[in-house]
Structures are given as C-alpha cells and as structure tokens.
C-alpha positions as CSV (number, residue, x, y, z in Angstrom):
1,M,0.0,0.0,0.0
2,F,1.2,3.5,-0.6
3,F,-0.2,7.0,0.1
4,W,-0.2,10.3,-1.8
5,L,-0.3,13.6,0.0
6,L,-1.3,17.0,-1.4
7,L,0.2,19.9,0.4
8,A,0.0,23.6,-0.4
9,F,3.5,23.5,-1.8
10,A,3.5,20.1,-3.6
11,G,1.5,17.3,-5.2
12,A,2.8,13.8,-5.7
13,A,3.1,11.4,-8.7
14,V,4.5,8.0,-9.6
15,V,5.3,6.6,-13.0
16,S,6.0,3.0,-14.0
17,K,9.5,2.1,-15.2
18,D,8.1,-0.1,-18.0
19,K,5.8,0.9,-20.8
20,F,3.0,-1.2,-22.1
21,L,1.0,-1.7,-25.3
22,F,-2.4,-3.3,-24.6
23,G,-3.5,-5.2,-21.5
24,Q,-5.4,-4.7,-18.3
25,M,-4.4,-2.5,-15.5
26,D,-6.1,-2.6,-12.1
27,M,-5.6,-0.2,-9.1
28,Q,-7.3,-0.2,-5.8
29,I,-7.8,3.4,-4.5
30,K,-9.4,4.9,-1.4
31,L,-10.0,8.6,-2.0
32,I,-9.5,11.7,0.2
33,Q,-11.9,11.8,3.1
34,G,-13.7,14.9,4.2
35,D,-13.5,18.2,2.3
36,S,-11.6,17.4,-0.9
37,A,-12.9,20.3,-3.1
38,G,-10.4,21.4,-5.7
39,T,-8.2,18.3,-5.5
40,V,-7.7,15.8,-8.3
41,V,-6.6,12.2,-7.8
42,A,-5.6,10.4,-11.0
43,F,-4.8,6.9,-12.3
44,Y,-4.0,6.8,-16.0
45,L,-1.9,5.6,-18.9
46,A,0.1,8.0,-21.0
47,S,2.7,7.9,-23.8
48,D,5.5,10.4,-24.1
49,Q,5.0,11.5,-27.7
50,Q,4.0,14.9,-28.9
51,N,0.9,13.5,-30.4
52,R,0.4,11.5,-27.2
53,D,-2.1,8.8,-26.3
54,E,-3.6,8.9,-22.8
55,L,-6.4,7.0,-20.9
56,D,-7.5,8.8,-17.7
57,F,-9.3,8.1,-14.5
58,E,-9.6,11.5,-12.7
59,F,-11.4,11.8,-9.4
60,L,-12.7,15.3,-8.8
61,G,-12.9,16.3,-5.2
62,N,-15.9,18.0,-3.6
63,L,-17.1,19.6,-0.4
64,E,-17.7,17.2,2.5
65,G,-21.0,15.4,2.1
66,Q,-21.1,16.0,-1.6
67,P,-20.4,13.2,-4.1
68,Y,-17.1,12.6,-5.8
69,I,-17.3,12.9,-9.6
70,L,-15.3,10.4,-11.7
71,Q,-14.1,11.9,-15.0
72,T,-12.7,9.7,-17.7
73,N,-10.9,10.9,-20.8
74,V,-9.3,9.5,-23.9
75,F,-6.4,11.1,-25.8
76,A,-5.7,9.5,-29.2
77,D,-3.1,10.8,-31.6
78,G,-2.8,14.0,-29.5
79,Y,-6.5,14.9,-29.5
80,D,-8.6,14.7,-26.4
81,N,-11.8,16.6,-25.6
82,R,-13.5,13.3,-24.9
83,E,-14.5,13.7,-21.3
84,E,-17.3,11.8,-19.6
85,R,-18.3,12.2,-16.0
86,I,-20.3,9.9,-13.7
87,N,-21.4,10.0,-10.1
88,L,-20.1,6.9,-8.3
89,W,-22.8,4.7,-6.6
90,F,-20.9,4.3,-3.4
91,D,-18.7,6.4,-1.1
92,P,-15.1,6.0,-2.5
93,T,-13.6,7.5,0.6
94,K,-14.7,4.7,3.0
95,D,-12.9,1.8,1.5
96,F,-10.7,0.6,-1.4
97,H,-12.4,0.1,-4.8
98,T,-10.9,-1.4,-7.9
99,Y,-10.5,0.9,-11.0
100,S,-9.5,-0.9,-14.2
101,I,-8.6,-0.1,-17.8
102,L,-8.9,-2.9,-20.3
103,W,-7.1,-1.8,-23.5
104,N,-6.9,-4.1,-26.5
105,I,-7.0,-3.9,-30.3
106,Y,-10.8,-3.7,-30.3
107,Q,-11.8,-1.4,-27.5
108,I,-11.0,0.5,-24.3
109,V,-13.1,-0.3,-21.3
110,F,-13.0,1.7,-18.1
111,M,-14.3,-0.3,-15.1
112,V,-15.2,0.3,-11.5
113,D,-15.3,-2.8,-9.4
114,W,-15.6,-4.7,-12.7
115,V,-18.6,-2.6,-13.8
116,P,-18.0,-1.0,-17.3
117,V,-18.5,2.7,-16.9
118,R,-16.9,4.0,-20.2
119,L,-16.3,2.5,-23.6
120,Y,-14.2,3.7,-26.5
121,R,-14.2,1.5,-29.6
122,N,-11.6,1.1,-32.2
123,H,-13.1,2.7,-35.3
124,K,-9.8,3.5,-36.9
125,D,-11.0,2.0,-40.2
126,K,-13.7,4.8,-40.2
127,G,-11.2,7.6,-39.6
128,V,-11.4,7.8,-35.8
129,A,-8.1,8.0,-33.9
130,F,-7.4,5.0,-31.6
131,P,-4.4,4.3,-29.3
132,I,-2.8,1.4,-31.2
133,Q,0.9,2.0,-31.6
134,Q,2.3,4.2,-28.8
135,P,3.3,2.3,-25.6
136,M,2.1,4.0,-22.4
137,S,3.4,4.3,-18.9
138,I,1.1,3.7,-15.9
139,E,0.9,6.7,-13.7
140,A,-0.9,7.9,-10.5
141,S,-1.0,11.4,-9.0
142,I,-2.7,13.8,-6.7
143,W,-2.6,17.5,-7.6
144,N,-4.2,20.9,-7.3
145,G,-7.0,21.3,-9.8
146,E,-8.9,24.0,-8.0
147,N,-9.1,26.2,-11.2
148,W,-11.5,23.7,-12.8
149,A,-12.2,20.5,-10.8
150,T,-15.1,21.4,-8.5
151,E,-18.1,23.3,-9.9
152,G,-15.9,24.6,-12.8
153,G,-13.4,26.1,-10.4
154,K,-15.9,28.1,-8.3
155,I,-14.9,26.1,-5.1
156,K,-11.2,26.3,-4.2
157,I,-9.1,24.1,-2.0
158,D,-9.4,24.8,1.7
159,W,-5.7,24.4,2.7
160,T,-6.6,24.4,6.4
161,K,-7.8,20.8,5.8
162,A,-4.4,19.7,4.4
163,P,-2.8,17.3,4.1
164,F,-5.1,15.6,1.6
165,I,-4.4,11.9,1.5
166,A,-5.3,9.3,-1.2
167,S,-4.4,5.6,-0.7
168,F,-3.4,3.2,-3.4
169,N,-3.2,-0.6,-2.9
170,N,-2.9,-4.0,-4.7
171,H,-2.2,-2.8,-8.2
172,K,-2.1,-5.5,-10.9
173,I,-0.6,-5.2,-14.4
174,D,-1.4,-7.9,-16.9
175,A,-0.1,-6.3,-20.1
176,C,2.4,-6.5,-23.0
177,V,5.7,-5.0,-21.8
178,W,7.0,-2.8,-24.6
179,K,10.1,-4.1,-26.3
180,G,9.8,-2.2,-29.6
181,D,7.6,-4.7,-31.4
182,V,4.0,-3.6,-32.2
183,K,3.1,-6.9,-33.8
184,N,4.0,-8.9,-30.8
185,C,1.8,-6.8,-28.5
186,S,-1.0,-6.7,-31.1
187,A,-1.2,-10.5,-31.5
188,A,-3.9,-12.6,-29.9
189,S,-2.5,-15.4,-27.9
190,S,-2.9,-17.2,-24.5
191,T,-0.4,-14.6,-23.1
192,N,-2.0,-11.7,-24.8
193,W,-5.5,-12.9,-23.7
194,W,-6.9,-9.4,-23.9
195,N,-6.6,-9.4,-27.7
196,Q,-8.6,-12.6,-28.1
197,E,-11.9,-12.3,-29.9
198,S,-13.9,-13.1,-26.8
199,F,-12.7,-9.7,-25.5
200,S,-13.7,-7.8,-28.6
201,S,-16.9,-6.5,-27.1
202,L,-18.8,-6.5,-23.8
203,T,-20.6,-9.6,-22.6
204,W,-24.4,-9.5,-22.3
205,N,-24.1,-8.9,-18.5
206,Q,-21.5,-6.2,-19.0
207,R,-23.8,-4.5,-21.5
208,R,-26.6,-4.6,-18.9
209,L,-24.4,-3.0,-16.3
210,F,-23.0,-0.4,-18.7
211,K,-26.6,0.6,-19.6
212,W,-27.5,1.0,-15.9
213,V,-24.5,3.3,-15.4
214,R,-25.4,5.4,-18.4
215,K,-29.0,5.7,-17.3
216,N,-28.5,6.4,-13.6
217,Q,-25.0,7.8,-13.0
218,L,-24.0,9.8,-16.1
219,V,-23.4,13.5,-15.4
220,Y,-21.7,14.6,-18.6
221,D,-20.9,13.0,-22.0
222,Y,-19.0,15.0,-24.7
223,C,-21.1,13.2,-27.3
224,Q,-24.2,15.0,-26.0
225,D,-22.6,18.4,-26.0
226,S,-23.1,19.7,-29.5
227,K,-22.7,23.3,-28.4
228,R,-19.1,22.6,-27.4
229,F,-18.4,21.3,-30.9
230,N,-20.3,24.0,-32.8
231,G,-23.0,21.6,-33.8
232,T,-20.7,18.9,-35.3
233,L,-20.0,16.1,-32.8
234,P,-16.8,14.0,-33.1
235,K,-17.3,11.2,-35.6
236,E,-17.1,8.4,-33.0
237,C,-20.3,9.8,-31.3
238,S,-22.4,8.4,-34.2
239,L,-20.7,5.0,-34.3
240,P,-21.5,1.9,-32.2
241,K,-19.9,1.5,-28.8
242,Y,-19.9,-2.3,-29.0
C-alpha cells in the first residue's frame, strides 16, 4: 500500500518504469476523506510522444458530504476533448475500490469494481483515432485542480484541511511490456489474452451493467454536448460502442 499527499507547496506522482502496449491494469484506490474540493486524484496511462495517447481516470474532489465525480478521458493521436463524468454509486472514501482499464486492439473499457462505466471502440477504419501504436506508462498522481475540478473552479481548496491523502493498494498489471515490437503486442494469444476475440466486445451482462450506469449515473458526455463542438460532434459519437 502507498499513500499520496497533497500539500500547499507540492503534489505527488508515480510513473511505471516499463511501458505497455495493450493489456489490463487494475488499481485499488481509497479517495480523500472529508473536504476534498479542488483536488484531483488520477490513475492513468500516458505515452511520451508529442501526439500523445492517454487514458484517464480522474477523481474530482468535492465539499464534505457532496459526491465525488469520476471523470474519464481518452487522448488519441494528440487529440482529447473526450470527457465523460459519472457519479459513483458508493462512497469512494470509506474503503478501497478497484479501478481498471482494459485496452486491446478492439476497444478500451474503463471499469469500476468490474462494472463497465466507459467504452471507446476502435473505429480507426472509419477515420477515428485510436491508441494502437504508442506504448504507455502507468501513472498515478494527486494534484491541485482548483481552477476547474469542483463546480468549474468556483470552489477552491481549503488548505486548512491539508494534508489531503489518497491511498493506493494492490495494483495489478497484466499487459504486454513494450520491447519495440508492435506486432508482438497486437497479436492474440494465450499470453495476450486481452486481444482474443472473446474480449472484442462486452458480454451480455457487462452491457446490462453499462446501460445501468449510463441511465443512472451519467453526469456529462461529450457526445451529448453539440454546443461545445459547434453543432458537429466528433465522428465516434455516431458509431457503435460495442
């Protein structure tokens, strides 16, 4: 187990030594208790290229008694603006919960305690960018996001409540370690189980759970924000999710 502290003069971050291309990454996290407004706790994958790929879990702090918001985002070929936000259906500050990213040649699935909460499908053949060639590090951090994280930046961090502590535990990485060979990591095999056809889409039960999250917990979806994109939504918004 390890802990991250946010103080007025510093945040904290950790980056994996290895990089990975496809796989599943799980992290157990217990979020900041009490007043966490303005703070951001993050667990994500990121490449180091200028046109970077990135897959984000970002936990947006709130006033004590108000719900945490989970924001996910996908960067593909340097382009992001793909935020989705949900309310979690439990108090993430009371105990550890498992946050997972399944990333394969077919899709990206963000999961909370094995419940799919966000999908991003590979529609590269239709002109939609998809992270498929850049290896990514696994990263975790806690930082000051008071200029945007809580109610659009209206509520700032109350530094009298510092230190702000998030706990990380029992991480699991089952992924293709990058050794310079895209074909090796893109192959489907017993080792690269995540690229097998059985993981090309959600199961029936996963689809049921995903629909429940979308119906009951969704706060914001960029694909429903036509004003943001001047009336022309990104291409993937009109394509199937599974």
